[in-house]
C-alpha positions in Angstrom: 69.6 -20.4 -60.7 73.3 -19.1 -61.8 72.9 -15.4 -62.6 75.3 -12.8 -64.6 78.1 -11.4 -62.5 76.1 -9.1 -60.3 72.3 -8.7 -61.1 69.4 -10.6 -62.4 69.2 -9.9 -66.3 66.2 -7.7 -66.4 67.5 -5.2 -63.9 70.5 -5.1 -65.8 69.7 -4.5 -69.1 66.9 -1.7 -67.9 69.6 0.0 -66.1 71.9 -0.5 -69.0 69.2 1.0 -71.5 68.1 3.7 -69.3 70.6 4.9 -67.4 73.9 6.0 -69.3 75.9 6.2 -66.0 77.3 3.9 -66.1 86.9 -4.5 -50.1 88.5 -6.8 -50.0 87.5 -10.7 -48.8 88.1 -11.7 -45.3 90.5 -14.2 -44.5 89.1 -17.6 -45.4 88.7 -20.2 -42.9 88.1 -23.9 -43.3 84.3 -24.2 -44.1 82.7 -24.7 -40.7 79.0 -25.1 -42.4 77.8 -26.1 -45.8 75.2 -23.9 -47.7 72.0 -23.5 -46.0 68.7 -24.2 -48.2 65.9 -23.5 -46.5 63.4 -23.7 -49.4 64.4 -27.1 -50.7 66.6 -28.8 -48.5 65.9 -27.7 -44.7 62.1 -27.9 -44.9 61.4 -28.3 -40.8 62.7 -26.7 -37.6 66.4 -27.1 -37.6 69.7 -25.9 -36.0 73.5 -26.1 -36.4 76.5 -24.4 -35.2 75.8 -20.7 -34.9 72.3 -20.6 -36.8 68.8 -21.9 -36.1 65.5 -21.8 -38.2 61.8 -21.7 -37.2 59.8 -23.0 -40.3 56.4 -21.6 -38.9 57.8 -17.9 -38.5 60.4 -18.7 -41.4 63.0 -16.8 -39.0 66.7 -17.8 -39.2 68.6 -16.8 -36.0 72.3 -16.1 -36.7 74.4 -16.5 -33.7 78.1 -17.0 -34.4 77.8 -18.9 -37.7 81.0 -19.0 -40.0 79.7 -19.9 -43.1 82.2 -21.0 -46.1 80.4 -21.9 -49.2 82.1 -22.6 -52.9 79.3 -24.6 -54.9 79.1 -23.2 -58.5 76.3 -20.6 -58.3 74.5 -21.9 -55.3 73.8 -19.0 -52.6 75.6 -19.3 -49.2 72.1 -18.8 -47.7 68.5 -19.4 -49.3 65.5 -18.2 -48.0 61.8 -18.4 -48.9 59.6 -15.6 -49.3 58.7 -13.4 -46.0 61.4 -14.5 -44.1 63.3 -12.9 -41.3 67.0 -13.1 -40.2 68.0 -12.4 -36.6 71.4 -11.2 -35.9 73.1 -12.0 -32.6 76.7 -11.9 -32.1 79.4 -12.0 -34.8 78.6 -13.7 -38.1 80.2 -14.2 -41.3 79.2 -15.9 -44.8 81.6 -16.1 -47.6 81.0 -17.3 -51.1 83.2 -17.5 -53.6 80.8 -18.7 -56.4 77.4 -17.5 -55.7 75.4 -14.7 -53.6 76.0 -14.7 -49.9 72.0 -14.4 -49.2 69.3 -15.4 -51.8 65.8 -14.8 -51.2 62.8 -16.0 -53.3 60.9 -12.8 -52.0 61.1 -10.0 -49.3 62.9 -10.7 -46.5 64.1 -8.7 -43.1 67.3 -8.4 -41.2 67.2 -7.3 -37.7 69.1 -7.9 -34.3 71.6 -6.4 -32.4 74.4 -8.6 -33.5 76.6 -8.2 -37.0 77.2 -9.9 -40.2 79.8 -10.0 -42.7 79.2 -10.8 -46.2 82.0 -11.6 -48.9 81.5 -12.8 -52.5 83.0 -12.6 -56.0 81.5 -11.7 -58.9 77.9 -12.5 -57.4 75.8 -10.2 -55.4 76.4 -10.0 -51.5 72.4 -10.1 -51.4 69.6 -10.6 -54.1 66.0 -10.8 -53.2 63.1 -11.5 -55.5 61.3 -9.0 -53.7 61.9 -6.6 -50.9 65.1 -6.3 -48.6 64.6 -4.7 -45.5 67.2 -3.8 -42.8 65.6 -2.8 -39.5 68.6 -3.7 -37.1 71.8 -5.3 -36.6 75.4 -4.2 -38.4 75.9 -5.7 -41.9 79.0 -5.2 -44.0 79.0 -6.7 -47.5 82.3 -6.8 -49.0 82.0 -7.6 -52.9 84.6 -8.2 -55.6 83.4 -7.8 -59.5 79.8 -7.9 -58.2 77.2 -5.8 -56.8 76.3 -5.4 -53.0 72.5 -5.7 -53.0 70.0 -6.4 -55.8 66.4 -6.0 -54.5 64.0 -6.8 -57.3 61.5 -4.9 -55.2 62.3 -2.1 -52.8 65.2 -1.8 -50.6 64.4 0.0 -47.2 66.8 0.8 -44.5 64.9 1.6 -41.3 67.6 0.6 -38.7 71.2 -0.6 -38.1 74.0 0.0 -39.9 74.9 -1.1 -43.5 78.3 -0.8 -45.5 78.9 -1.7 -48.9 82.2 -2.4 -50.2 82.0 -3.1 -53.6 84.8 -3.4 -56.2 84.0 -3.0 -59.8 80.6 -3.2 -59.3 77.3 -1.2 -57.9 76.3 -1.0 -54.2 72.6 -0.9 -54.3 70.1 -1.9 -57.2 66.4 -1.8 -56.6 63.6 -2.5 -59.4 61.2 -0.4 -57.5 62.3 2.0 -54.5 65.2 2.9 -52.4 63.9 4.2 -49.2 65.7 5.3 -46.0 64.1 5.9 -42.9 66.6 6.1 -40.5 69.8 3.6 -39.7 73.6 4.4 -41.3 74.6 3.5 -45.1 77.9 3.8 -46.1 79.1 2.9 -49.2 82.5 2.5 -51.2 81.9 1.2 -54.8 82.2 1.9 -58.2 78.5 3.3 -58.2 76.5 3.9 -55.9 72.5 3.6 -55.6 70.3 3.2 -58.7 66.2 2.8 -58.3 64.3 2.3 -61.2 61.4 3.9 -59.3 62.4 6.5 -56.6 65.0 7.3 -54.2 62.9 8.2 -50.7 65.0 9.5 -48.1 63.3 10.5 -44.7 65.8 9.6 -42.2 69.5 8.1 -41.4 72.9 9.3 -42.5 74.0 8.1 -45.8 77.6 8.5 -47.1 78.8 7.7 -50.4 82.2 7.1 -51.7 82.1 6.3 -55.6 84.1 6.3 -58.6 81.2 6.7 -61.2 77.4 8.3 -59.9 76.1 8.3 -56.3 72.6 8.2 -56.8 70.4 8.2 -59.9 66.7 7.0 -60.3 64.2 6.8 -63.3 61.8 8.5 -61.6 62.5 11.0 -58.3 65.1 11.4 -55.8 63.0 12.8 -52.7 64.7 14.2 -49.9 62.7 14.9 -46.8 65.1 14.1 -43.8 68.4 12.4 -43.0 71.5 13.5 -44.3 73.3 12.9 -47.7 77.1 13.0 -48.2 78.2 12.0 -51.7 81.6 12.0 -53.2 82.1 11.1 -56.6 85.3 11.0 -58.4 85.0 10.8 -62.4 81.3 11.7 -62.4 78.9 13.6 -60.3 77.1 13.0 -57.1 73.7 12.9 -58.5 72.8 11.4 -61.9 69.0 12.9 -61.3 68.3 16.0 -59.1 66.7 15.6 -55.9 63.4 17.1 -55.1 62.5 18.6 -52.0 59.3 19.0 -50.3 57.8 22.3 -50.0 57.7 22.0 -46.3 61.6 21.5 -46.1 64.4 23.5 -45.6 67.9 22.4 -46.5 71.4 22.9 -46.0 73.4 22.2 -49.1 77.4 22.1 -49.6 78.8 21.3 -53.2 81.9 21.3 -54.9 84.9 19.2 -56.2 85.6 17.7 -52.8 84.8 18.4 -49.2 87.4 20.7 -48.9 86.4 23.0 -51.9 82.7 22.6 -51.0 81.0 25.8 -50.4 77.5 26.5 -49.1 74.9 26.8 -51.7 71.5 28.6 -51.1 68.9 27.9 -53.3 70.9 25.5 -55.8 69.8 24.7 -59.3 69.7 21.4 -60.4 72.9 21.4 -62.0 74.3 21.8 -58.6 73.3 18.1 -57.9 74.2 16.9 -61.2 77.5 18.7 -62.3 79.4 18.6 -59.0 81.5 15.4 -57.5 80.9 16.3 -53.7 77.4 17.3 -52.6 76.3 17.4 -49.0 72.4 17.9 -48.1 70.6 18.0 -45.0 66.8 18.8 -45.4 65.2 19.5 -42.3 61.7 21.0 -41.3 62.1 24.3 -39.0 60.5 27.6 -38.1 62.9 31.0 -37.9 66.0 31.2 -39.7 67.0 27.5 -39.4 70.0 27.8 -36.9 70.1 26.0 -34.0 72.0 25.6 -30.5 74.0 23.1 -29.4 74.6 23.0 -25.6 75.8 20.5 -22.7 78.1 20.2 -19.6 81.9 19.9 -19.2 83.5 18.4 -16.1 87.2 18.9 -15.4 89.8 20.1 -13.1 91.7 23.2 -12.7 89.7 26.7 -12.9 93.3 28.5 -14.3 92.5 26.7 -17.6 89.9 27.4 -20.1 87.9 24.5 -21.8 87.8 24.9 -25.9 84.7 23.2 -27.5 85.0 22.7 -31.1 82.1 21.6 -34.0 84.0 20.2 -36.8 82.1 19.1 -40.2 84.6 16.6 -41.7 88.3 17.9 -40.8 87.3 21.6 -40.6 86.4 23.5 -37.5 82.9 25.2 -37.9 82.1 26.7 -34.6 84.4 26.9 -31.4 84.1 28.4 -28.3 86.6 28.8 -25.0 85.4 28.9 -21.6 87.1 30.5 -19.0 86.3 28.9 -15.4 84.9 30.9 -12.4 87.8 31.2 -9.8 88.4 29.7 -6.5 88.6 25.9 -5.9 90.6 23.1 -6.5 87.9 20.1 -6.7 86.4 19.0 -10.1 84.0 21.2 -11.3 81.3 21.5 -14.0 80.4 24.4 -16.7 78.0 24.6 -19.1 78.7 25.6 -22.7 76.2 26.7 -25.5 77.3 26.9 -29.0 74.5 29.3 -30.8 74.2 29.8 -34.5 74.4 26.3 -35.8 73.5 25.5 -39.3 71.8 22.1 -40.0 74.4 19.3 -40.8 76.4 16.6 -39.2 78.8 17.6 -36.9 81.9 15.9 -34.7 82.2 17.8 -31.3 85.9 17.9 -29.9 86.2 19.2 -26.3 89.7 19.9 -24.7 92.0 21.3 -21.9 95.2 21.6 -20.7 96.2 18.5 -19.0 93.2 16.5 -19.9 92.6 14.0 -22.4 90.2 15.0 -25.1 86.3 14.3 -25.3 84.7 13.4 -29.0 81.3 13.1 -29.8 80.5 11.9 -33.6 77.9 11.9 -35.8 75.9 14.7 -34.1 73.1 15.5 -36.6 71.8 19.1 -36.0 68.7 19.7 -37.3 66.8 21.1 -34.5 68.3 22.3 -31.1 70.5 19.5 -29.3 71.1 19.6 -25.4 73.4 16.8 -24.3 72.2 16.9 -20.9 68.9 15.6 -22.3 70.6 12.5 -24.0 69.8 9.0 -22.9 73.3 8.2 -22.7 74.7 9.2 -19.3 78.3 9.5 -20.3 76.8 12.2 -22.7 74.9 14.1 -20.2 78.2 15.4 -18.6 81.6 15.3 -20.8 83.9 14.3 -17.8 87.4 14.9 -18.9 90.2 12.8 -17.9 92.9 14.6 -15.9 96.7 13.7 -16.2 97.8 13.9 -19.8 100.7 16.7 -18.6 102.9 15.8 -21.6 99.7 16.4 -24.2 100.3 12.8 -25.5 96.7 12.0 -25.8 97.0 9.6 -23.1 97.6 9.2 -19.1 100.7 7.2 -18.4 103.9 6.3 -16.7 105.5 9.1 -18.8 103.2 11.6 -17.0 103.8 10.0 -13.7 107.5 10.3 -14.3 106.9 14.3 -14.9 104.6 14.5 -11.9 107.1 13.0 -9.5 110.3 14.4 -10.7 112.0 16.5 -8.1 111.9 19.4 -10.2 108.2 19.7 -10.0 106.6 17.6 -6.9 106.8 19.3 -3.6 107.0 22.6 -5.3 104.8 25.5 -5.8 103.6 25.8 -9.6 105.4 28.9 -10.3 108.9 27.6 -9.3 108.6 24.0 -10.9 110.0 23.0 -14.1 106.6 22.1 -15.6 103.8 24.1 -14.1 101.2 21.8 -15.9 102.0 19.4 -13.2 99.4 21.4 -11.0 96.4 19.1 -12.0 94.3 20.6 -9.5 95.3 24.4 -9.9 95.8 25.2 -6.2 99.4 26.5 -7.0 101.1 23.4 -5.7 102.3 20.0 -7.1 101.7 17.6 -4.5 100.1 14.5 -3.3 96.4 16.0 -4.3 97.6 16.3 -7.9 99.4 12.8 -8.0 96.1 11.0 -6.4 94.1 12.5 -9.3 96.8 11.3 -12.0 96.8 7.9 -10.4 93.0 7.4 -9.8 91.9 4.8 -11.7 89.2 6.8 -13.8 92.3 8.5 -15.5 95.5 6.4 -15.0 96.3 4.4 -18.2 93.4 5.8 -20.4 93.2 7.8 -23.5 90.8 10.4 -25.1 86.9 9.2 -24.9 85.1 8.9 -28.6 81.7 8.5 -28.1 79.1 8.3 -31.4 76.0 10.6 -30.7 
């Protein structure tokens, strides 16, 4: 079943005829398992080191496999039609002379584990029909080959997929590319190409490509999710996207993210003649502006809290909150940022003598109340207290400042470093020392949580 470099000939020829557009391997280990062929070789229930196969349900469970194959064109894993892969734990598949996974028909990847696939001059995944990602964290590193080839649809509904394709195309489908959820990150020569349609209803798609980000023979339809494309030698889109009449959208476009500007009612050429395009379609009523709110917990009522929303590295929104007076205990403050336009943001919360609290991948296409999040640590953003020197962590250096004779047991006004008054009661004493050395704070750094 040896095939040309990165894709079956009919798809390759079709794209070369109809589309005019157009990392590195992990350290190699000693082979622990030979190739797994569940079509011709393994024809009954079986199990091995890090894997098990149920023939009746065509289910392959990967739970810690380290598969290294070099068999002249043979796939590392060969599956029958209508198979399922369930990921558990950390898994790796490396094939130096064949595809990582080959399926005779449609197959699905799900589970909560991780899978890294590495190939050279072959696709990481090739299916004779659909490829569906419905869970797990999958990374494909392909050198001189493509990431995924689906001779049907490629569908991502959940999970996270990263494709690093050097001198290749990230995803090729002979039917539709469809995204309903999950996260897709692409770093490749070329991005996503569909012979039929590209349909994005949800998820976060981030593409960094040398050539073209997305192109389809038919239509690109955006009705949800976030699409963020940076092309370097060509343009973000080879085909202008279509937005349904019930959708509003936010579009930024330009040479790159730093130079991008917001475009109202963009014409087709905005998408096909700009290297950087960032799009958030959404259903909304009113003016399409939202409110992001939450609660911050900290010490010291004398110092304000700053809450920033960033897109990339640029601060788009910022508020400063002064605390009500009186009290030296830890306290909470509600915050609210209004007028936020649709997009994907990073929230950074800071306060003097505290480490930062960062929330990434906040997808604003409606009002967001962190207090209603299902993760308890986001319901109240608890800043860690004791970073006196502003290094970003609470450690022995801060302890030395607080206990220095020029600070300890002095009033804040007489101290060499008044920031050592952590609770803001006007004195530097055992109460401040107890805050700094508390196990919740000491030897800790800034907190970063994905939304």
